[in-house]
C-alpha positions in Angstrom: 40.6 49.2 219.4 41.3 51.2 215.7 38.8 48.2 213.9 36.4 49.4 217.3 36.2 53.1 216.5 36.0 52.5 212.7 32.9 50.7 213.1 30.9 52.9 215.6 32.1 55.5 213.2 31.4 54.4 209.6 27.9 52.6 211.3 26.9 55.5 212.9 26.8 54.3 216.0 27.1 56.8 219.4 27.1 54.7 222.5 29.5 52.4 220.5 31.8 55.5 220.2 31.0 56.6 224.1 32.2 52.9 225.3 35.1 53.6 222.6 36.5 56.7 224.3 35.9 55.4 227.8 38.0 52.7 227.0 40.4 54.5 224.6 41.0 56.9 227.9 41.9 54.3 230.4 43.8 52.4 227.6 47.8 52.3 228.0 48.2 53.9 224.6 48.9 57.5 224.2 48.0 58.4 220.8 44.3 56.9 221.2 44.2 59.2 224.7 44.8 62.2 223.0 42.5 61.3 220.3 39.7 60.5 222.6 40.2 64.2 224.6 40.3 65.9 220.9 36.7 64.2 220.5 35.7 64.8 224.1 36.5 68.5 223.3 33.9 68.3 220.8 31.4 65.7 221.8 28.4 67.3 221.0 29.4 67.7 217.6 30.3 64.4 217.2 27.4 62.9 218.5 25.2 64.8 216.5 26.8 64.2 213.8 26.6 60.4 213.9 22.7 60.9 214.2 22.7 62.0 210.9 23.3 59.6 207.6 24.5 62.7 205.7 27.9 63.8 205.1 29.8 67.0 203.1 32.6 64.5 201.6 31.6 65.7 198.1 31.3 68.8 198.7 34.9 69.4 200.8 36.3 67.6 198.0 35.0 69.3 194.8 35.9 72.6 197.1 39.9 70.5 197.6 39.8 70.3 193.9 38.8 73.8 193.3 42.0 75.1 195.3 44.1 73.1 194.0 43.7 73.8 190.7 43.6 77.9 191.8 47.0 77.3 193.5 48.5 75.5 189.8 47.4 78.4 188.2 48.8 81.0 190.5 49.7 83.9 188.5 48.8 82.4 185.3 46.0 83.1 184.3 42.4 85.0 184.7 39.3 83.4 186.0 37.9 82.2 182.9 41.4 80.1 182.7 40.6 79.1 185.9 37.0 77.6 185.1 38.0 75.8 181.9 40.9 73.9 183.8 38.1 73.1 186.7 35.4 72.2 184.2 37.9 69.9 182.5 38.9 68.8 186.1 35.3 68.1 186.7 34.5 66.0 183.4 37.0 63.9 183.1 36.3 62.9 186.4 32.8 62.4 185.8 33.1 60.6 182.5 36.4 58.4 184.2 33.4 57.0 186.9 30.7 56.7 184.4 32.1 55.5 180.9 35.4 56.1 180.7 34.6 57.3 177.7 36.0 61.2 177.0 33.2 63.1 175.6 32.9 65.7 173.3 33.2 68.3 175.6 35.8 67.3 177.1 37.9 67.1 174.2 36.7 70.2 173.0 37.4 72.1 176.7 40.9 70.3 176.8 41.7 71.6 173.0 41.0 75.1 174.4 43.6 74.8 177.9 47.1 75.9 177.1 
């Protein structure tokens, strides 16, 4: 049942999701009933989201990273230090994915961060 749900979502198949919702609502697993009810509450938005190949996942990840760094810095510095730490984090992620070699810019920024 879980695999069918994941297939419907990942393959952007609204009809398949509708079928899964009907099965989940009639099934014997209470957790699936709860998930189906939640999806039905905002069914129009869920089905519309499955129509498009776009995702705001990368944006959400960037915002989450910034908030994490901001929480870590609470009371420690001003905007300039927050900026340096966030840029260092972004650069670290970028070079790790790209070449796994630190750039000279990263080394410089990291040397300035206390």
